[in-house]
C-alpha positions as CSV (number, residue, x, y, z in Angstrom):
1,X,0.0,0.0,0.0
2,X,1.4,3.4,-1.0
3,X,0.5,7.0,-0.6
4,X,-1.3,7.0,-3.9
5,X,-3.6,4.1,-2.9
6,X,-6.1,6.2,-1.2
7,X,-5.8,9.4,-3.3
8,X,-9.4,8.9,-4.7
9,X,-10.7,8.7,-1.1
10,X,-9.1,12.0,-0.1
11,X,-10.6,13.6,-3.2
12,X,-14.1,12.9,-1.9
13,X,-15.8,16.1,-0.6
14,X,-15.1,16.5,3.1
15,X,-17.9,17.2,5.5
16,X,-18.8,20.9,6.0
17,X,-16.7,23.0,8.3
18,X,-18.6,24.2,11.3
19,X,-15.9,26.1,13.2
20,X,-14.3,29.4,12.8
21,X,-11.5,29.8,10.2
22,X,-8.2,28.1,11.2
23,X,-5.5,30.5,12.2
24,X,-2.1,29.7,10.6
25,X,1.0,31.2,12.1
26,X,2.7,32.6,9.0
27,X,6.0,33.9,10.3
28,X,9.1,31.8,9.1
29,X,7.0,29.0,7.5
30,X,7.9,29.7,3.9
31,X,7.4,26.5,1.8
32,X,6.0,24.6,4.7
33,X,3.4,27.3,5.2
34,X,2.4,27.0,1.5
35,X,2.0,23.2,2.0
36,X,-0.4,23.9,5.0
37,X,-2.4,26.4,3.0
38,X,-2.6,24.0,0.0
39,X,-3.9,21.2,2.4
40,X,-6.5,23.4,4.0
41,X,-7.8,24.5,0.6
42,X,-7.9,20.9,-0.6
43,X,-9.9,19.9,2.5
44,X,-12.1,22.9,2.1
45,X,-11.2,24.4,5.5
46,X,-11.3,28.2,5.8
47,X,-8.1,29.7,7.2
48,X,-6.5,33.0,8.1
49,X,-2.7,33.6,8.1
50,X,-1.5,35.5,11.1
51,X,1.7,37.3,11.6
52,X,3.4,38.2,14.9
53,X,2.0,41.7,15.0
54,X,-1.6,40.3,14.7
55,X,-0.9,37.7,17.4
56,X,0.0,40.7,19.7
57,X,-3.3,42.4,19.0
58,X,-5.3,39.3,20.3
59,X,-6.3,38.2,16.8
60,X,-6.3,34.6,18.1
61,X,-9.4,35.4,20.1
62,X,-11.5,34.9,16.9
63,X,-10.2,31.4,16.3
64,X,-10.4,27.9,17.9
65,X,-7.4,26.3,16.2
66,X,-3.9,27.6,15.5
67,X,-1.8,25.6,13.0
68,X,2.0,26.2,13.2
69,X,3.7,24.8,10.0
70,X,7.2,23.4,9.7
71,X,10.3,25.5,9.6
72,X,13.0,26.3,12.2
73,X,11.4,26.7,15.6
74,X,14.2,29.1,16.6
75,X,13.2,31.5,13.8
76,X,9.5,31.3,14.7
77,X,10.3,32.1,18.3
78,X,12.5,35.1,17.1
79,X,9.7,36.4,14.9
80,X,6.9,36.1,17.5
81,X,9.0,37.2,20.5
82,X,8.5,36.5,24.2
83,X,5.1,38.3,24.4
84,X,3.8,36.5,21.3
85,X,4.8,33.2,22.7
86,X,3.0,34.0,26.0
87,X,-0.2,35.0,24.1
88,X,-0.2,31.7,22.1
89,X,0.4,29.9,25.4
90,X,-2.6,31.6,27.0
91,X,-4.8,31.0,23.9
92,X,-4.2,27.2,24.3
93,X,-4.5,27.2,28.1
94,X,-7.9,29.0,27.9
95,X,-9.4,26.4,25.6
96,X,-7.8,26.9,22.2
97,X,-6.2,24.1,20.1
98,X,-2.7,24.0,18.7
99,X,-1.6,21.8,15.8
100,X,2.1,21.9,15.1
101,X,4.1,20.1,12.3
102,X,7.8,19.4,12.6
103,X,9.3,22.8,13.6
104,X,5.8,23.8,14.7
105,X,5.8,20.7,16.9
106,X,9.2,21.5,18.3
107,X,8.2,25.1,19.2
108,X,5.6,23.6,21.6
109,X,8.0,21.4,23.5
110,X,9.8,22.1,26.7
111,X,12.8,24.4,26.6
112,X,14.1,28.0,26.5
113,X,12.4,30.3,23.9
114,X,9.6,27.7,23.5
115,X,5.9,27.5,24.2
116,X,6.4,24.7,26.8
117,X,2.9,23.3,26.1
118,X,4.1,19.8,26.8
119,X,6.6,18.7,29.5
120,X,8.6,16.8,26.8
121,X,11.9,17.7,25.3
122,X,13.5,16.9,21.9
123,X,15.9,14.0,21.7
124,X,19.6,15.0,21.7
125,X,21.4,14.8,18.4
126,X,23.5,11.8,19.4
127,X,20.4,9.9,20.3
128,X,18.2,10.4,17.3
129,X,18.2,10.0,13.5
130,X,19.1,13.5,12.3
131,X,18.7,13.4,8.6
132,X,15.6,11.3,7.7
133,X,13.3,12.2,4.9
134,X,10.6,10.8,2.7
135,X,7.9,8.2,3.2
136,X,7.7,6.4,6.6
137,X,5.1,4.1,8.1
138,X,3.4,5.0,11.3
139,X,1.2,2.8,13.5
140,X,-1.7,4.6,15.1
141,X,-3.8,4.0,18.2
142,X,-7.1,2.7,16.6
143,X,-9.0,3.8,19.7
144,X,-8.1,7.4,19.3
145,X,-10.7,9.6,17.5
146,X,-8.0,10.9,15.1
147,X,-7.7,7.4,13.7
148,X,-11.4,7.0,12.7
149,X,-11.7,5.1,9.4
150,X,-7.9,4.5,9.0
151,X,-5.9,1.3,8.8
152,X,-3.7,0.7,11.9
153,X,-0.6,1.3,9.8
154,X,-0.4,4.1,7.1
155,X,2.5,5.7,5.1
156,X,3.1,9.4,5.7
157,X,6.0,11.8,4.9
158,X,8.7,13.2,7.1
159,X,11.2,16.0,6.2
160,X,14.3,16.1,8.4
161,X,12.4,16.1,11.7
162,X,13.7,16.1,15.3
163,X,12.2,13.5,17.6
164,X,10.3,13.5,20.9
165,X,12.5,12.4,23.8
166,X,9.5,10.4,25.1
167,X,5.7,10.4,25.3
168,X,5.7,10.1,29.1
169,X,4.2,13.3,30.5
170,X,1.0,14.2,32.3
171,X,-2.0,14.5,30.0
172,X,-0.1,13.3,26.9
173,X,-1.2,10.5,24.7
174,X,0.7,8.9,21.9
175,X,-1.4,9.0,18.7
176,X,1.1,7.2,16.5
177,X,4.5,5.6,16.5
178,X,7.1,5.1,13.7
179,X,6.8,1.6,12.3
180,X,9.5,1.5,9.6
181,X,10.8,3.1,6.4
182,X,8.5,3.3,3.3
183,X,9.2,4.1,-0.4
184,X,11.7,6.9,-1.1
185,X,13.0,7.0,2.4
186,X,16.4,8.6,2.7
187,X,18.9,9.2,5.5
188,X,21.3,12.0,4.6
189,X,22.0,11.4,0.9
190,X,21.5,7.6,1.1
191,X,18.4,5.8,-0.2
192,X,17.6,3.4,2.6
193,X,16.1,0.8,0.2
194,X,19.3,0.8,-1.9
195,X,21.5,0.3,1.1
196,X,19.3,-2.6,2.3
197,X,19.1,-4.3,-1.1
198,X,22.9,-4.1,-1.6
199,X,23.6,-5.7,1.7
200,X,25.4,-2.6,3.0
201,X,26.1,-2.2,6.7
202,X,24.7,0.9,8.4
203,X,27.5,0.7,11.0
204,X,30.1,1.1,8.3
205,X,28.2,4.0,6.7
206,X,27.9,5.6,10.2
207,X,31.7,5.4,10.6
208,X,32.1,7.1,7.3
209,X,29.5,9.8,7.8
210,X,30.1,10.4,11.6
211,X,26.3,10.5,12.3
212,X,23.5,8.1,13.1
213,X,22.0,6.6,9.9
214,X,20.2,3.3,10.7
215,X,16.4,3.7,10.1
216,X,15.8,1.2,12.9
217,X,16.4,4.0,15.4
218,X,13.0,5.3,14.5
219,X,11.1,2.1,15.1
220,X,8.6,2.4,17.9
221,X,9.4,6.0,18.7
222,X,6.5,8.5,19.2
223,X,5.6,10.4,16.0
224,X,2.4,12.2,16.9
225,X,1.4,13.3,20.4
226,X,-2.0,14.7,21.7
227,X,-1.9,16.5,25.0
228,X,-4.2,18.5,27.3
229,X,-2.9,22.0,28.1
230,X,-5.1,23.7,30.7
231,X,-8.5,23.9,29.1
232,X,-7.0,23.5,25.7
233,X,-5.2,20.9,23.6
234,X,-1.9,20.6,21.7
235,X,-1.4,18.1,18.9
236,X,2.2,17.7,17.8
237,X,3.3,15.8,14.7
238,X,6.8,15.4,13.3
239,X,5.3,13.7,10.2
240,X,4.2,16.4,7.7
241,X,0.6,15.3,7.3
242,X,0.0,18.4,5.1
243,X,2.3,16.9,2.4
244,X,0.2,16.4,-0.8
245,X,-0.4,12.6,-0.5
246,X,-3.3,10.4,0.4
247,X,-3.0,8.9,3.9
248,X,-1.4,11.9,5.6
249,X,-4.1,14.2,4.5
250,X,-6.8,11.8,5.5
251,X,-5.3,11.7,9.0
252,X,-5.0,15.5,8.9
253,X,-8.7,15.8,7.9
254,X,-9.7,13.7,10.9
255,X,-7.6,15.8,13.3
256,X,-9.0,19.1,11.9
257,X,-12.6,17.9,12.3
258,X,-11.9,16.9,15.9
259,X,-10.4,20.3,16.7
260,X,-12.6,22.6,14.8
261,X,-14.8,23.7,17.7
262,X,-17.9,25.9,17.3
263,X,-18.2,29.0,15.1
264,X,-18.1,32.3,17.0
265,X,-20.2,34.1,14.5
266,X,-18.9,36.4,11.7
267,X,-15.5,35.6,10.3
268,X,-12.8,38.3,10.9
269,X,-12.5,40.7,7.9
270,X,-9.0,41.8,7.4
271,X,-8.2,44.5,4.8
272,X,-7.3,43.1,1.4
273,X,-3.7,44.0,0.5
274,X,-3.3,46.2,-2.6
275,X,-2.4,44.4,-5.8
276,X,1.2,44.4,-6.9
277,X,2.5,47.0,-9.3
278,X,4.0,46.5,-12.7
279,X,7.4,47.6,-11.3
280,X,7.2,45.1,-8.4
281,X,6.2,42.3,-10.8
282,X,9.2,43.2,-13.0
283,X,11.6,43.1,-9.9
284,X,10.2,39.6,-9.0
285,X,10.7,38.4,-12.5
286,X,14.4,39.5,-12.4
287,X,14.9,37.9,-9.0
288,X,13.3,34.6,-10.2
289,X,15.5,34.5,-13.3
290,X,18.6,34.7,-11.1
291,X,17.3,32.0,-8.8
292,X,16.3,29.8,-11.7
293,X,19.8,30.1,-13.2
294,X,21.3,29.2,-9.8
295,X,19.2,26.0,-9.6
296,X,20.2,25.1,-13.2
297,X,23.8,25.7,-12.2
298,X,23.5,23.2,-9.3
299,X,21.8,20.6,-11.6
300,X,24.6,21.0,-14.2
301,X,27.2,20.3,-11.5
302,X,25.3,17.3,-10.2
303,X,24.8,18.9,-6.8
304,X,21.1,18.4,-6.6
305,X,17.9,17.2,-8.3
306,X,14.3,17.8,-7.8
307,X,12.9,15.2,-5.5
308,X,9.4,16.6,-5.1
309,X,8.0,19.8,-6.7
310,X,8.7,21.6,-3.4
311,X,12.0,20.2,-2.3
312,X,15.4,19.3,-3.7
313,X,17.5,16.2,-3.0
314,X,21.1,17.5,-2.6
315,X,24.6,16.1,-2.2
316,X,26.0,15.8,1.3
317,X,28.0,18.9,2.3
318,X,25.9,21.5,0.4
319,X,22.8,23.3,1.8
320,X,20.1,22.3,-0.6
321,X,17.1,23.2,1.6
322,X,17.8,26.9,1.4
323,X,18.3,27.0,-2.3
324,X,15.2,25.0,-3.0
325,X,13.1,27.0,-0.6
326,X,14.2,30.3,-2.3
327,X,13.2,28.9,-5.7
328,X,9.9,27.4,-4.7
329,X,8.6,30.4,-2.7
330,X,9.7,32.9,-5.3
331,X,8.1,30.9,-8.1
332,X,4.9,30.7,-6.2
333,X,4.9,34.5,-5.5
334,X,5.6,35.3,-9.1
335,X,3.1,32.9,-10.5
336,X,0.4,34.5,-8.4
337,X,1.4,38.0,-9.3
338,X,1.4,37.1,-13.0
339,X,-2.3,36.4,-12.7
340,X,-3.1,39.7,-11.1
341,X,-4.4,42.9,-12.6
342,X,-1.2,44.8,-12.0
343,X,-1.3,48.4,-10.8
344,X,0.4,51.0,-13.0
345,X,1.2,53.0,-9.8
346,X,3.6,52.0,-7.0
347,X,1.8,50.0,-4.3
348,X,2.9,49.6,-0.7
349,X,4.6,47.5,0.5
350,X,4.9,45.5,-2.8
351,X,7.5,47.8,-4.3
352,X,9.8,48.0,-1.4
353,X,9.7,44.3,-0.7
354,X,10.2,43.3,-4.4
355,X,13.1,45.7,-4.9
356,X,14.8,44.6,-1.7
357,X,14.4,41.0,-2.7
358,X,15.8,41.7,-6.2
359,X,19.0,43.2,-4.8
360,X,19.5,40.6,-2.1
361,X,18.9,37.7,-4.5
362,X,21.5,39.1,-7.0
363,X,24.1,39.2,-4.2
364,X,23.1,35.8,-2.9
365,X,23.2,34.0,-6.2
366,X,26.5,35.5,-7.2
367,X,28.2,34.3,-4.0
368,X,26.3,31.0,-3.9
369,X,27.8,30.0,-7.3
370,X,31.3,30.5,-6.1
371,X,30.6,28.7,-2.8
372,X,29.1,25.7,-4.6
373,X,32.1,25.4,-6.9
374,X,34.5,25.8,-3.9
375,X,32.6,23.1,-2.0
376,X,32.7,20.8,-5.0
377,X,36.4,21.2,-5.4
378,X,37.0,20.7,-1.6
379,X,35.0,17.5,-1.7
380,X,37.6,15.9,-3.9
381,X,40.1,16.1,-1.0
382,X,37.8,14.4,1.5
383,X,34.3,14.6,3.1
384,X,32.9,18.2,3.4
385,X,30.6,18.7,6.3
386,X,28.1,21.6,6.4
387,X,29.3,22.9,9.8
388,X,32.9,21.9,9.8
389,X,35.7,24.2,8.8
390,X,36.8,23.5,5.2
391,X,39.2,26.3,4.0
392,X,39.2,30.1,4.4
393,X,37.3,30.7,1.2
394,X,34.5,28.2,1.8
395,X,34.3,29.2,5.5
396,X,33.9,32.9,4.8
397,X,31.3,32.4,2.0
398,X,29.3,30.1,4.2
399,X,29.4,32.5,7.1
400,X,28.2,35.4,4.9
401,X,25.4,33.4,3.2
402,X,24.2,31.1,6.0
403,X,25.9,31.9,9.2
404,X,27.6,29.2,11.3
405,X,24.7,27.0,12.4
406,X,22.2,24.5,10.8
407,X,19.4,27.1,10.9
408,X,20.0,29.8,8.3
409,X,21.5,33.2,9.2
410,X,23.4,35.7,7.2
411,X,22.2,36.8,3.8
412,X,19.8,33.9,3.5
413,X,18.0,35.0,6.7
414,X,17.6,38.5,5.2
415,X,16.2,37.0,2.0
416,X,13.7,34.7,3.8
417,X,12.5,37.6,6.0
418,X,11.7,39.6,2.9
419,X,10.0,36.6,1.3
420,X,8.0,35.9,4.5
421,X,6.4,39.4,4.2
422,X,5.9,39.0,0.5
423,X,4.3,35.6,0.7
424,X,1.9,36.9,3.3
425,X,0.6,39.5,0.9
426,X,0.2,36.8,-1.8
427,X,-1.6,34.4,0.4
428,X,-3.9,37.1,1.7
429,X,-4.9,38.2,-1.8
430,X,-5.4,34.6,-2.8
431,X,-7.6,33.9,0.2
432,X,-9.8,37.0,-0.3
433,X,-10.1,36.7,-4.0
434,X,-10.4,32.9,-4.0
435,X,-8.3,33.0,-7.1
436,X,-7.6,29.3,-7.4
437,X,-8.5,26.0,-5.9
438,X,-5.9,24.2,-7.8
439,X,-3.0,22.6,-5.9
440,X,0.1,24.7,-5.8
441,X,2.1,21.7,-6.9
442,X,0.0,20.5,-9.8
443,X,1.7,22.8,-12.3
444,X,5.2,22.5,-13.8
445,X,8.1,24.1,-12.0
446,X,8.3,26.9,-14.5
447,X,6.2,30.0,-14.2
């Protein structure tokens, strides 16, 4: 049984939504936020993206459920700030529901600069599988209402998740556990099925890579948790149930229907952002041409390939996630703007954002090309790690473009902050205008 097996079932019209629109924390979600919006539209669930400034004005009071998409939890905490985190915490404790995927799940766990909705920590790096992605089987609790109408074991998708240290905390119930790798399951840049079929030894690969690689580390570990938080509820899922495939979205639909609550009356009416201007559209076109050329550059040098329409598969030692995210989010923004009735006059804040993005993208792509070639050359002398010193040229370029940690900093953080604000405008205009019900990912990768 594969993800596609039940696609026809997911396409059946879901039952009518009775609750208020779902709030989606937009800050620092990027491509993962687009996946959530795509899933909600496909399941015919009304939604409202919220930024940190709106959280601070008590916008959550109009909602029953807050979804926090994937992305780096540290960047989400930075964007929302201590006061925003406290308001989200109060929203849940007073009866609201929280649904977090991957980084959104991590944000709710125990720790500094976190929501601390559950008294559970992340596993330490040395005790978890750090680079797992693709299809994985999970085994659910058939007695849990989330599992209504589902087989006990289903395939879902994970994209480089952390892991729960345990599921042993007051008021917490394990909804599903990992049961084994599925099709297209990778650890780092190794296809697990190929390693297994060739008789390869995970212990030998781990000696070479210097990290945990054996998929067996996931087996039996908690994947989805459901916990009571005061009068509210938090559901945390490291699997990306919003990924466009059958079984994950069926489970997501069950979760949403259980958490929807009752409607509070009239839906909130936010002002519709102005349409983009011709000048802003032109700036986005130029920025996308630079990014498109950079992606083609990496493909020519065999540094990555497209694995799904929203994510690259990259060689070990280079940072493919940031490059792919830049391409996918900018492509989405430009595709939407190309369908708009563009204004002949400058519009705020489209012009400022598009122009800032164009300049930042040009600098980023220029230095990224050099970095990629330098990393490729260095790899001929031995393994090149993302965070280990390589040589003065590579180290300086990495610091300028990405900073010194796994989560992006440097120029890439500047780029994604601009894109964050730009994508919010795009999604808000799409939502108000109901411009398309077609999946974001059904089209080709070209605009």
